[in-house]
N, C-alpha and C positions, 0 to 999 in steps of 0.2 A: 503493499500499501505505501501511495504517497501523497502527499498534501500539497497543493501549489498555493503559494499567497502570492495574490497580484495585486498591483496599483499600478496608476498613469500618473506619467508626468508630464506636463505641457510646456514644450520647448519652443521659445520665441526665436526668430532670426529677422535680423533687421537688414533691409536691403536699400541701400541709398545712391542715388547718383547725385547730379548737380541741378536735375529739373524736378525729380520726386523722389518721394519715400513709401515705402509699403512694408509691412509686417505680414509673415506666415507663419503659421503654428504647425505643429505636428503631435504626435503622441509616443512616447517612450514608453513601452512596455518593460516593468521591472517587475522580477519573480525571485524567489525562492525555493528550492526542493526540500521538503523535509523527508528524509528517508525513514523509515518503518525501523525502529530498532529498539532492543532491551537489554538492561543489565540486571544481573541476579547476584545474591549474595544469602548465606544462611548463618544461623545460627547451631552449635553444635547440639546435637541429641542426644543427651547423657543421660544415663541410666543409675549414674552413683555408685556408693559401695555398696555391694549385695552379699550374702552369705549363701547359703544353700538355695537353690532358685526352686519353690515349691508352686509358685503362682505366679501370672504375668505380673510385670512391671509396666505400668503406664507412664509415659511421660510426652510432652508437649515440645515440639520444635518449631521454630520461624524461616519462613524462605521469605527473603524481602526482593520484591521485584519493582523494576523502575521501567517503564516503556513510556516512548512517544503516545501522544495522545490517540484515542482510537484505534490502535495497535491490536490486532488480534495475536492471541499468544496460547500458549499451552505448557505445562508445567507437568514435566514427568521423570520419574526416579528409576534407574535401571536397576539390575540385581546386585549390584555394587561390587566390590575386588573379590569377594569369596563365595558370594552365592552362585547358584545353579540357574536361577528364574528369580522374577519380580517376586512371586510367590513362596520363594524357597531361599531370603536373604540371611545371611550369617556374619559376624565378626568374629576375627580371629586373634588370640593371643599371638602377640608379636615375636613372641620367643620361641614358640612349638605350634603344633598343629590343632590344638584344643579350640573350639567353634562353639559359639552361642548363637541359637536362630532368633531373629527380629523380625518384625512386619511394621509397614509402614501403613496407616490408613487414611482414608479422607475425611470420614464422618466418625462423630462422637462413639458410635456405638460399635466401631471397629467391624462392620461389616462390608466396606467397600474398599479391597487393596488398591494402593495408590503404585502404579505402574506407569509402563510410559504412555505419555498421554498423545492422544491423537485428534481431539476435539477442540478446535480453537477457541477462545473467550475472549473478550474485550475488556480490557482494564480499567477499571473505575478507581478514582482516588483523586486526590490533587493534583492540579496542574498547574504550571509557573511560567509566568512571561516577566521579560526575559528570559533565555536559558542560559545568559552568561552576564556579567556584573563588570563593565571596566571603566575605572573613575581615574580621571588625570587631576591631579592637585597636589600642590606643593607642601602641603601639613594635613592638618584633620578633615576629614570628609566625610557625606553622607551618600547613598543612590537609596532607592526603594525598588521593591519587585511585587508582584501582584499574584498571590495565590488564589486559584480559582476551584472551586467545588462544581462539578457538573453532575454530580448524581443528586436523587430526590431524598437523601439523607444528611443529617448533620454531620461533620468531620471534626475533629479535634487534632490538630496540628501542632506540632512540637519546634521550634526551631533553635538552631545552634550554629556557632561558628568557630569553625577550627583552623589553625594555621596550616597551611599546606606547604610540604615541603618534599624534595625528593633525594633520597639516601641509596647509593648504590644502584642506581636506576628504578628504585621503587617507590611510590608515594607514599607519603607518610602524614598522617593527620594528628595533630597534638592540640590539646588547650589552649587557649588564649583569652587574654582580657583586653586585648588592644582592639578588637572590633566584637561589636555585638550586635544582633537581631533585636528590634522593638518593634511589637512586645514579643517575649520570649516562647508564647504560648496564645494559639489563637482557635475560636470556635467558628467554622465555617458553614453559614447557613446554606440550604440547598440551591443549588444552581446559583452562586453568589459569587463577588469576587471580594479579596481583601488585600489591601496594601500594608506590607511590612517594611518596614525602614532599617537600613543596615548601615550602622555608624561606624566610624572609625573613632575610637576613643584616645588614643593615646597620642601626646603630643610632640612626639619624636619625628622628625622631618621626616619624610620619604625618600630613602635613596635607591634608584633604580625602580625596581616593580617590586611589590608585595602581592602574594599569593595566599588565597583562604578558600574555604568550600563551605558554604551555608548548605547545613541539613536539614530538610524539613521532613519530619517523620511522622506518619500518620499514626495517632495515638487510637488502638483498636477499642471498642466497647467491649468491655471484659463480661458483660452479659451476653454479647453476641459471641465469645470465644467458645471453640468446642474444644473441650476436654479430650485428651489422648489423640489428638489430631495436629496436621502440620497446619499452621494459620497464615496467611499471605497479608503480611505487610506493605504498605507501598512507602517507598523513599526518593524524595527528590535531592539530587547531589549537584549544587551550581556553584561554578566556579567564581569567584569574587577577587579582580584584581584591582589594587590601586597602585599607581605610578606617578612618577613626575613628571615634568614636561620636558627633562633631559634626558629621560631613561631611552639607552642606544636599543635598536631593533635587536630581535635574534640571529645568532651568528653559530650556525649549526655544523658541527662536523660530525660526519655518519662512518661507521662502520661496521661489518658483518661476521660474523663465524657461524660455521654448520656447527649444530650438536646436537647428536641423539637423532638423528635423520630430518632435524627441521633447522630452518635459518633464524638466527636472532638477531636483530639488528639494533644498535647502539646508536645514539644521538646524544652528543655533548655540546650544549650551547654556552657559548662565551658572551652572548648579550646580556641586557638587562632584562628583556622582556621575552616573554614565553613564545612559542609555537605551537599552534593547534595543528594535527596531523590528522587527516582523514585520507581514504582510498588510498591506502600506501600499497606497494607493489614493487618486486624487485625480481628483475630478469638477469640472467647468468649469460655469458657471452655463447653459450650454446643454445640460446632461448629458453631454458627452463625457467618456470617463474614460479617464485614464492608469494603469495597471497595473505596481508596481514588485515583483510575486511576492507570492505565497501562503504563503511560508515567512518564513525569516529574512533580512529585508533589510540590516541590519548595526546598527552601533551608534554614537552620539556619544558619545564621552568628555566627561568633567566638564571646562569651562573650554577646549573645542575645537568643531570643527564638522567634520560629514560631508554629503558630497553623493553624490546616487545618481540615476541615469537611467532612465527608463521603457523597459520591455522592448522596446518598439514605438514607431513612429513615431503621433504624436496628431492629431487634428483639433480646431479650437477653441483654447481656452487662449490669447485673442488679447489679454486686459487686464482688469482690474479683480482678482478675488480668485476665489477656488476652494475647495471644500471637501475637507479632507485627512482621512481616515480610517486608524486603524492598531491594533495592539494593543501593548502594552508590557507591562514584566514587573509593571505596577501595575495592567493591566485595559486596556478598550477606550479610545480616545483620538481626540477629534473638535478640529480646529482650522481656522480661517479662514486661508487661504494667499493673500499678496499676489502679483500675476501681475507679474513687471518686464518 
């Protein structure tokens, strides 16, 4: 599914000579394509410390699903690393071959086994606009974001801001008091919007670009939770950037290495500002292709590095260099990548 947002811009041209002047107008179409995409994360399903097992032990786990608006999705679980089927799942003692059987159910009565999903559904929950906050300021600053509840029932959302850094190529979120969301929690009425302010509280001058993540978590109604079942919770993770007017643009050096049959790409950014990477593909000298996704691949923050691995195993890429193609916020990007 693709959503197209269209607008019209009037273009005025002035034509004149010594004897007459006239105007002409035309329409310039402006569009953006929103590709259907989802991200998913989970919390561990832990059964605690047990002795002799004489009865079933029931626990609840959480799956956090974040999709673009109106995207059809399905959630499924395979048999796991040690099971033989989705109805015969097993966990194994890491030091030997001892196993314990377990099951995953969709309903509180534990009658509907949760296997691989085949029926699409549509995600309901909070939506947000814009999907990225970018503020240019010399010191303290503020911006805003609109939360939208498209459902017919009230929703409660908790809002928290975390400092966003990258260490050894991985995203790291840490608690911060430098930036806050106001209010920190909000109840959204059905089919309504609510504006939330994001405020930089620290008086320390901005050097280069500061990166944060605004997390908007839907707080589930405890009365609606299903005991003994996996409950879906919606989370919005929104990039927030505060930058000085003199922040230098991204300056990224690329490298690649083949490991365990897949291609790993590393991006090292010497600039102040981040680079947003989408539609990343790498082709070797023999024409073999490594696909990193047609949507958002990730960000490489200023003075940091990021690493991504191809979605599937690749052939070739044995040495020399490869050709990288991607799309960033400044447009298409092509680069030669050394293969290590």
